N, C-alpha and C positions, 0 to 999 in steps of 0.2 A: 387495853391489850386486846380485848375481843375485837374491837373495830380494826386494829392493826392487822391481827391474824387474818380477819375477813378481807382486807384490802390485798394482803399478800396472796391469798388463795385466788382472787379475782386477777391479779397481775401475772399469774403463772402462765407462761407460753403466749402471752398476748403482747402486741406492740401497741401500747397505749401512749398517746401524745401527752405532752406536758399540760395542755388545756384540760383534757379529760382527767388527768391525774389530780389537777388542782381542784377540779369540780368534785372528785370523789372525797377529797380532804375538806371540802367545804371552804376553800380558799378562792380568791379572785386572781386571775392571771392576766396581766396586761403585757403582751409582748413588745419589747423594744425593738424599733427598726434596726436591722443589722446592715453593716456595710459588707456586702457579699464579695469578699475577695476570692480569687481564684485559689489562693493557697489555703482556703478553708480546709480544715482537717477532715470534715465529713465527706469531701469530695474525693473518692478513691476510684481508681480504675478497676471497678469490679462490676459483675452483672447484678441485676436486680434480684434482690432476695437472698443474696450470698453475703455471709459475714465477712468483714475485712480479713483477708488471708495474709500470711507472713510475706507474700510477694507483692502486696498492695503497697502503693506509696502515694503520698499527696501530690496533687498536681500543683506546681509552683508557677506563678505568673513570671513572665520575663520583663526585663526593663523595656521602656519605649525609646528609640526603635529596638525591636527584639534582637536577641543573639541568634543569628542565622544557624549556628551549630546546635540549636536546641532540639531535643528529641522529637522525632517526627511521629504523628499520630495517623493511624490508618483512617481513611474516610472513604465510604462508598461514593463513588465519583460520577459514574455513568452507567446506564443500562441501555443496551441497544438490542431490540427484538429482531428475530429473524422469522421469516415466513417458514413455519414448520410443515414440511410435506410428509406424507406417509412413506416412510422409508423402510418399512418392514415387509412390505409387499413387493414382489418383483414387478416392475412396470410392464405394461403390454407390449412396448416395442422390443423388450427382451424375450418375453415368453413366446412372441409370435416368430421368432427367428428360426431359420431352418439350420440346425446344428452341424458342425463338422462331423464327419464320419471317420472316426479312427485317428486321423491326423489333420493338422491345421492346413488348410488350403490356402496358401498365399496367392494373391492375384498375380497374373503374368506380368513380367517387366517388359517394356518395349525395347526394340534395338537401340543401341548406342546412337545418340545424336551427334552427328559429326559437326565440327565447326563450320561456319559459313566461310566460303573461300575469301581469301584476301582480294584477289582480283580474278574475274572469269578469264577463260582462255581467249575469248574475243578481244580482250584488252592486252593480254599478255603476249599473244603470238605476233601482232604487229611490232611490238617493241622489241621482241627477240629477233625478228627478221632483220631489223636495222642493225642489231649488234652482230649477227652471225654471217650475213651475206659478204662475200669477197669477190673481187674481179679476177678472173682467171683467163689465161691465154688460150685461144683456139688454134686450129690448123688452117684457118682461112686468112688470106692476105687482106690487109686493110687498104683497100683500093683508094679509099679517099684520102688517106695520108700520103700515098705514093703520088697522087695527082697534085695535092698541095705542094709537095716538095718539088715536083717538075715545074709547077708555075713559078716557084721562087728560084728556080734554076740551082737547087742545092742538091748535091749528091746524097744518096741514102747511106747512112753509116751502118744501120742495121736494117733488117727486113722486118717491116711492121705487119705484126699479126693482129687480128681482131681479138678483143677481150669481151667477156660476158660475166654477169653477175651470177654467182654460184656459191652454195654451201661448202664449206671445207670437207675434205674427204673423211676426216676424223674429228668427232666432237665428244668431249668428255663432260658429263654432268656429275659434279661432286655435291652430295647432300650431307649436311651436318646434322646428325641426329643425336647431338648432346641432349641429355635429359630436359634441361631447362627450355629446350626449343620445342617440347612437345605440343604446344598449341599450333605449330606450323607443320606437323607431320603430315597432316591431310593435304596441305598445300604443296608439300614436296611430292606426295604421291601423285596428285593431279598433274603437276608439271612434268614428271617423268613419264606418265602414261601418254600424254599428249605429244611430248617430244619424240617419244619412241615410235608413235603412229607415223611421224613425218620422216624420221631418219633411219629408222630400221636398224640395219647392221652397222651403219656408220656411228651410231651413238653408244658410247660406253658410259654406263651408269655406275658410279662408285660411291659407296656409303661410308661415312666415318662415324662409327657409334660413339667414339669418345676421343677427342684430339689429344688428351693428356697421354694416351697410351700409344699414339702414333700407329694405329692399326686401321685398316681399310677393308671393306667387304666388297668383293668384286668377283662376278662370274661364279658365285656359289662357294667361294672360299675366303678365308680371312687372311690378309697379307700384312706382314710387318713392313711398314713404310708404303709409299704411294706405289701402286702396281703398274702404272702406265708411264714410262719414262722415254719420251721421244721428242724430237724438235718439231716446231711449227704446228703444235696442236692448238685448238681452240677450246679453252676450258671455261665452263660456266659453273660457278659456285652458288650455293643457296644456304644461308645460314646467317650468323650474326658476326663472324670473324673474331669472336671474342670480345666485341664492344661492351657487353654487359657482364663480363667476368671481373669481379672485384679484385681477385688475386693476379690477373693478368696472364695466366698461364696459357689459356686458350689463344689469347691474342698473340702471345709470343710464338706459339706454335704456328698459327696461320701466317704471321708475318714472315717467318723463316721459310715456310713452304712457298710463298709467293716469290721470294727472292730467289730460290732455287729454280722454280718454273720459269722465271724471267731470264735466267742465264741460258736456258735452253730454248729461248725465243718462243715460249708459250704465251699466248695471249689469254688473259684471265679477266672475265667479267663477273663481278660478284653481285648477286641479288641479296641485299642485306636487309634482314627483317629486324631492324632497329632504327631509331630516329637518328637523323644526322647529328643532333646535339651530343649524342652518346658516342660518336665516332672517334677514332684514333687517327690524327693527321698522317702519321707514318704510313698508313695502310694505303693512302692514295697514290703512293710512289710505286707500288707493286701491283695494285688492283685497279681495274676500272670500276668505280663503285656506283650501284644503281639501288636506290632506297625503295623498299617494297613495303607498302602499307595497304590498308583497306581502300579498295577502289582506285588506287593510283600506283605507279611505279615511275621513278624519275631519276635521272643521273644526278650524282653528287660529286662534290669536290673534296677538298682537303680540310673542311671544317670539322670541329670536334674537339674532344677533350685531349689534353696532353697525355694523361695516363689512362689506364684501363679503368672500366667500371662506369656505371651510369651517372648521368649528370643529375643535379639537384631537382630539375623539373621532372624528370622521369620517376625519381624516387618519391617526390611529393604526390604525383598522380597515382603512383602504385598504392600509396596509403589511402588515398581517397577511394581507389578502386575496391580495395579490400574492405573499406568501411561500407560501400555500397552492397557488397556481397555478404555482409554479416547476417543478412536475413536468411541465407541458405545454410543448410546443414552440410550438404555435399557439393563440391564445386567440380566442374569438368572444363577442359579447354573450350568446348563450345559455349558454355555458359559465360566463361570469363571474357571470351571475344565479344558475345553479344552485348553484355553490360558495358564493356569497354567502348564499344562503338556508340552505345546510347549516350555515354558521357562525353564522347569526343576526345578521348585520351589517345596518345600515340601508341604505335605497335609495340614499343619497348615494354610497356606495362604488363603485357601478357607474359612475357619471358619472366620478368621480375616478380610477378604475382606467383607464378608456378614454382619458383625457387625460394619463395619467402619463408622465413623461419616461423610464421604464424601458422603454416599449413604443413600437413604431412600426408603421405600417400605415395601412389606410383604416378607414372607419367600421364595417366588418363583419369584418375579420380583423386580428389584431395578433400581432406576434412581438417576442421580446425583442431590444433594441437592440444588445446585444453579449453574448458568453459570460460576461464577467466580472460583468455586471449580474445575469444569471440565477444565477450561482454565488453571488452575495451573498445573494439571497433564499433560495436553498436552504439556506445556512447558517443564515439566520434562522429558516427553518422548523424546523430541528433545535433551535435554541436555544429556540424557543417551545413545543416538544414537541407540535406540531400532529399530529393523527391523519391522517397522510398516506395510510394505506392506505384509509380512507374517502373521502378526496379523490380518490384514484387511481381508484376505481370510478366516479366521475362523470366524470373525464376520459376514461376508457377508452370510456365510452358515446358519445363524440363521435368516436370514430376513424373510423367509417364514412363520414364526409363529408371525410376527410383524404386527400390523395394518399398512395399506398403508402410513397413515400420518407419523408414526414414521420411516418407511423405508426411506421416502423421506428426513425427517429431519436428520436422521442419515447420509445419503450420503452427504448432504450439510455440516454438521459439519465436516465430515471427509475430505471434499474437493474432494469428488469423483463424477464422472458424474452420472446422472440418467440413468437407462436402458430404453429402449424404452417404456415399459409398464408403468413405473413410470411417465415419461415425459408426455405420452398421458393422464394419469389419471389427472395430474395438468392442462393440456390444457382444459380437459372436465369440471373441476372445474371453470376455467376462463369463458369458453363458458357458463356454466350453470348460473354462476353469471350475465352474461350479458343478458341472455334470460329474455324478458319481462314476460314470462309465469311462471317463477320460483317463488314460493311462498316466502314470507318474512321469513317464518320459516326456509326453506331450505337455504336461503341466510344467515340468521343468523348463521346457523350451520357452514357454510364454513368460515365466518368471525370469529367465535369464535375459530375455529381451528387455523386460521392464527394469531389471537391474542395469543394463547398459544405458537405457535412457536416463535413469537417475544419476548415474556416474557422470554423464556429460551435461546434466542439467545445471541451470544457473537459478536466477530468482523469477524466472518467467512463470506465470500461472499455467497450471496443467489444465488441459481440457477435461470436462467432467467425466467422460468414459475412461480416459487414461488415469485420472485421479482415482477412479474406483479400482482399476487394475492395481495401482500403487497401493491402495488400502489393503487388497489381498495379498500383495507382495510383502507389505509390512507386517502383516499378521503371520505369513508363512515363514519368511526369511529372518525377520526381525533385524533389519540394518541398524547400524549405529548412528547413521545420519539420515534426516529427512530432508529432501530438497526444499528450499525456500518457497517454491511455488506450489507446493502441495498443501492441500487443506484436508487434513484427516477428519475434521468434523463434518465434511460433506460426503464422506463415504457411506452409503446406505447400509442399514442394518441386515437387509436380506443378503447383502454381498459379504459382510464382515460381521459375524455374530457378536464379537466383542465390542462393537459399536452400539449395542443396545444401551439405552440410557436409563437413568434412575435418579431419584433425589439425593443430593449430597448437600453437605454443610461445609461452607468455606469459612475458615478462620484466619484472620491476620492479628498477631499479637507481638508487639515490639519488633523483633527482627526474624519472624518466622511466619511461614504460611502453612496451614494444615488443612486437609480435606477429610471429612468423615462420612463414610458411606452409610453409617448406621444412624444418621440423623444428628440432631443438635446434642453436643455433649452436655452432661448434667452440670459439670463444674468446670468452666473454661472461661478465662477473661479474654478481652479483646473484641474485635469486630467479628460478628457472626452474621452469615448471609446464606440463605437457603437458595439453591438453583438446581436445575436439571442438568446433569452432565453425564457424558459417556466416558468410558475408560480411555479413549483416545483424545479426549479434550486437551487443549493446549494452554499452557500459561507463559506469558511473557513478562519478564522483569526488565523494566526500563530505567536507565540512569539518565543523567543529563547528556552522556556521551554515547552510550552503547544500549543495545537491546539484545537480551539472551532469551531465546524461545525454546521450550522443551515440552515434551508431553507431560500431561498431569496425571500422576499416579495417585489413585485413591488411598486413603489411610496412610500417607506418607508426607512427612514434613519437609518443607523447602526452606533452607536458609537463605534469607534475602541477601542479594549482592550488596556490598557497601554502596551508600548513597542511592539506594533505590528510591526512585521518585514516583513510580507508578507500577501497578500490577495489573495485567490484562489477562483475564480468563475467557477463552473462546469456547463455546460449547455448541451442541446442535441447535439450541433455541436462541442463542444470542451472544452478546459480548458483555462481560461485566469488568468495570475498571474501578480499581481501588487506588486512590491517591494517597501516598505517604506525605502528609502535609505538615509542614513546619509553621511556625507562627507567621501570619501575614504581617505586612508592614503597617497596616492600618490598625492593628490590635496591639494592646499592651500585654496580652497573654492569651494562651490557648491551652485547651486540656479536654479531657474526656471524663464523664461520669456515667451513671446508670442509664442516663437518657441519651447519651451520644456525645458528639463533638460540640464544643462551645468556644466562643472566643469573646474576650473582654475588651471593651473599647473605653477609652478615657478621653474626656474633653473638658478642659479647665477644671481638672480634678473631680469631676463628676463621671461615674462609670455607668455602663449599661451592658447587658450581655446578649450576644446573638447566638442562636442555636442552629445547627446545620439540619435542614430537612431533607431527608433522603429522597432520591429518585424513586419513582414508582407510578402507580396508577390507582384511580378511584373512580367510583360512580358519583358524579356531581349532581346535586339537586336532591329532591325528596321523592320517595315513591307516592303513588297516588292514594295508598291507604294509610299514609302517616297523618295522625290527628293534627288539626289546625294548620295544614299545609295551604300555601297560597299558589295560584296558577302560575305565578312568576317563577317558581321553583322548578319548573319542568321546561322541556322533557328531561328525564333522567338520562344522563349521557356520561360515557367514559372519557376521562381526561388522563393523558399519559404525560408524566414528567420524566423525560429522558435524562435530565440532569437535576440535581437538587439546588437548593437556594438556602440563604440565610434568613432567619426570621427572629425578631426580638423577643426574648423570654417574657417580657411584660409590655404592657402598654406604655407609651412614653410618659414619664413622670413630669410633675411640675418642676422638680429640681433640675432635670435635664433641659426642659424648655427654657428656664430662667437662665441656666448657665450659657446657653447658646444665644439667646435673643436679648437677654437682660430685662425681660418682662415676664409676667405671669398673668395671663388673661382668665385664669380659672375662676369659677363661681365659689368653689369650696377651697379657697386658698388658705383659709385658717386651719384646715384640718392637717396640713402637713406636706412636706415635699415628697413623701412616698406615695401620695395619692396621684392619680392620673391627671394630666393636664386635660381640661375641656374647654368648652366655649371657643373652640377654634373651627374654622371653616376649611374647606379643601384648599383654597388658595393660601390660607395661613400655613398650612401643613407643608405646602410645596416650598414656600419661602423659608420655613424653618429647616427643611431638608437641604436646600441649597446652602444655607449658612453653615450647617452642620458639615457638609461635605468640603466646604472651604476651610474649615478649621482642622479637619483631620484628612490630609491628603490621601487619596486612594481609597477612601472609605466607600464612596458611591452608593450611599444609602438611597432608597426610594420607598415609595408605598407599594405594598403587595398587590398583586392581581387578585381578583375576586376568587379565581380558582385556587391560587396558592393559599389564600386565607382559609377557605373550606377544607382544603387538603390537610393543612397543618392543624386545624380545629378537630377534625375527625380523628386524626392520628391512628388510621388504620381501622376505624369502627364504621358501622353503617347504621347505627341507632340514632335517634333524634339528638342525643347529647353523647359526648365521648364516654360518659360514665354510665350510659344506659338509657332506659326509657323514662325513668322517674327524675323529676327535678324537685329539690328541696333547698331551703334557704340556707343550709349549711354547705351547699355546693357552689352557690353563685349569688351575686348581689342583684336582686330584682324586686319587684312588687310581689312578694310572697302571698299576699292576700288574693292574688289572681293566679292560682296554681295552673300547671299544665296538665291537660287531659284528666281533669277531676282527681288530680293527686292532692296530697295533704297540703293544708294552708301552712304558710310560714310567715316569717317577719317581712316588714316593709321598713327599710332603714331610711328612706327618702333622701339619700345622699350617696355619693361614691365612697369607696373603701380603698385602703391601700392596695397597691397592685400585686402584692404577694399574699393576699389574705386567704386564698383557697389552695387546694391541692393542685399540683401540676399535672397536666395530661401526660400520657405515655411518652410524649416527645419533649417533655420538659417545659411546656408552655403554660403560663399562668392566665386564668381568667379569660379564656377565649369565649366563655359564655358570661354575659352580663357585665355589670359596672358601667361601661361606656360603649356606644356604638363607635366602631373603628373605620376610618376612611380607607377605601380602595382606590386604586388608580383607574378602574374601568368606568366607562360611561354607562348609564342605565339603559337596560332593555327590558321589556315586559315579559320576555321569556328567553330560553336558552336556544331557540332556533337560530342556527347560523353561528353559534359561539365557537371560539377556537377550542380544539381538542388537545392542545399541547401545553395548556397552562398559561398561555401568554395573556397579556392585556388586551380586552376588547375595546379597541379604540374607536370603531365606527359608531355612529349614532349622535344622539343629541348632546352637545357639550355642556349644557346648562345644568344637567343632572348627573351626580355621581353616586356610586354605590357605597353603602355602609353595611357593616356586618357585626354580629355578635350580640346585639340588644344592649339595654342599659338598665340602670338602677331604677327607672320609672316604669319599665315595661312589664307586661305579664309574661308568664312562662313561655308561651308559644313563640314570642320574639327572640328567645335565646336559642332556639334550635340550631344545629349546625348548619342546616340548609336555609334558614331564614335569611331574608335580605330586605334592605330598605333603600330608598332613594332620597337624596338631599340635594337642594340648590348648592352649587359649588361655593357660592359666596354667603350662604346662610350661616348664621351664628346660633349655637344651641349649647346648653350645659350638658347636653347628652352625648356630644360628639368629641372624640379624641382620635388617636392614631397609634399604630403599632408599625415600627420600622422594619424594613425588609432590605435585603442586598442580593443582587444577582449571583449567578454562578461564579465561582472562583476557580480561575486556572491555577493549578497548584504551583505557586511560587516559581513558575518559569519566566515570569517577567511580563507576560501578556495577560490579557484579561482585565484590563482597566476600562472603566467607563460603564455605563448602564447597559449590561449585556443581555437583559431579559432572560429568556429561557433556552437559548440555543445550546447545541452541543458543545462541549469544552468547558463547562463549568465545574467548579470544584465541589465535592460533595463529602459529607461526613456520614459516617455510619451513625446510626441512631438506635434507640431502643425500639426497634421494629423490624420484623421480618419483611422484606421486600420481594415480592414475587414478580418478576418481570413480565410474565405473560398472563396478566390479568388479575393477579392476587393482590389483596390489600396488605398493608404493612402490619405485622403482628409485634412480637416482642424480639427483635434481634438487636444485637449490640455490636 
């Protein structure tokens, strides 16, 4: 009883293993190898050190192939660093600005740019002369006709008088000022001014502001009906005769007007600003048609449409014209004409564009009706492969007549950089907004403009200065919607104090995302990841079909949308991606325990486990003051894993090798199938892997890179061994009679041991130190000079020698260090050499990501028992 009471006192509050417990009782304990099923009851979704809670549940394996509706586990998938600038101090380009005094000083706007004339007067005047000149009788006898009549001996029936070419006494110029003809108002004005210089009082100019109302402006007064009704007039009309009127009302009016004038023997020549294909045949019966286009005016006949409205060709060209103009924020008749001429379209497209439902405005300026319509035409421009760079040069030439705000917005929407003056103006607005002496009225003017830009914005990226202004607007006004092109994480802290960053803890558990500003919660299950984030950081929830973006609020839980496949958190220092991963097709089961995410793989009834190694970074190699280091372990250098990878929990066993190949080459074959396979060279390992991948489709197993091996071995530590500075034979299998760094002597077992004989490292990996040397994919180099810094395989160099890692049962303690490395001929056999399997990044069950993907972005990752610090930290204890 005394012994029992003593034993109970020793056991109080201590976690004593069954081996030590047996030793206290004086018994011998021989552990029986277990078949580690994923459904093992000791594997709970809990944090390390926490007792199983009521919410914990065993992780069950799925059948193979797995059920795709199986619960998804969060896994840390990708880390992307950003170059962090000093954003707390106002840059010099702001501080050196001359501020506005009292009020915003907007740059002056140039005069309105008038459209280029369709034809110059030097071309138009000769054509008009041919139309307007008539033969008129004089008071002089035509003696030549009299002589000819006398020679023929014919009496004169009438007295022949001489005739001369002359303009009619009265000419009427009728100008059609319908709103959709606004592109031609300048042409009408030029025509009227030049004709008035020639004809003076004989010319009567009549304007028709709207044919539908049958009103005309003549000699300073408005008249109901046509004001000049007399016979034998010569009337010149300028307009489209209603050819482009879909309803046909204008066309009906002008046709009736022409018939009435014809009854009074009025001659009508119509200068038509429309393409012949858009004409109405009936008009040729009452008007003499002359088609007026850029650089040309020509007579026309009766060709055209049977009904009113533009033809198909003109409508199609108008759609292409609007697509080309989608780069512009504001459209004017002058811009429309210049772009239309560049594209070689007909004159009809000008009228059709100005009256198109996609635009709104008055007769001289047009804007897009809404951002969605403009985005539609931008997409159409790309699909038509229009030369938008040539179009942009035309649009840019009209900037001088636009307000500065619209110039900036137009460049932003077109994806063009601001010029120096525009960028300086925005910086002055930011500086003006930050100035405590600025009145609230002026601040409100700036914020109102930013709000208008935001209302019209689409998905285009905002220029940095305007993005900063929106950050101020977002803090001041707190709008319900943030435009897609705004990046609040790029707003500097000196402009928006709420952008100041601090450490936060991100947690994903089942269907919930939480962020904790007070650090890691003491008792919280799920994936935990520490990062630096501001209050304006953004989180995006992606499903297979949609992506929902919103600002991340600290200390607030987010319910994950149904079927969430990926969570992306964007902060000032980078982007963190968490994948909600279901069971891969190549695995028979998947789960999480205190070490992180794991996947079970079965082949011919034999299973092995892969553990997900989180993305992160570490210092590879050994420092110069580490005892017993070799020069080949330097120089010490930083390696960054932007994506994670899978690594086998143990070295490859004899049981697995025999199941795949049907042979067992090991020296210690009699010890048991749970012992590591050895006596295999690098070529044997590659053949084994190829056969394993053939047996399990999509598995894509490979050897790890040397950087992957050391990163996983260290598990966030920087000591010679993951468990510290001291090595003893109860922590690894090696020649304990040759200890490390004058440490205590231990056992020398002179053979391998079962692959799960010692404690797992913080990432769940067994025996990364000792037992057998493990092959890596890399070729041997004598130092790390020129080594990859992204964790990928170092393929250059001598092919005959390959890298081995970890040390073996026969080696002294120094060979087992995390940084220790050795070389072997790839074809050499030794009972010291085995292998550990790795798998490249996994794209989370989206269907891509098959094959040996190496270490590129887009690989799946799992969270693990380690805190990953993207900006240079090692992994600690996150789950």
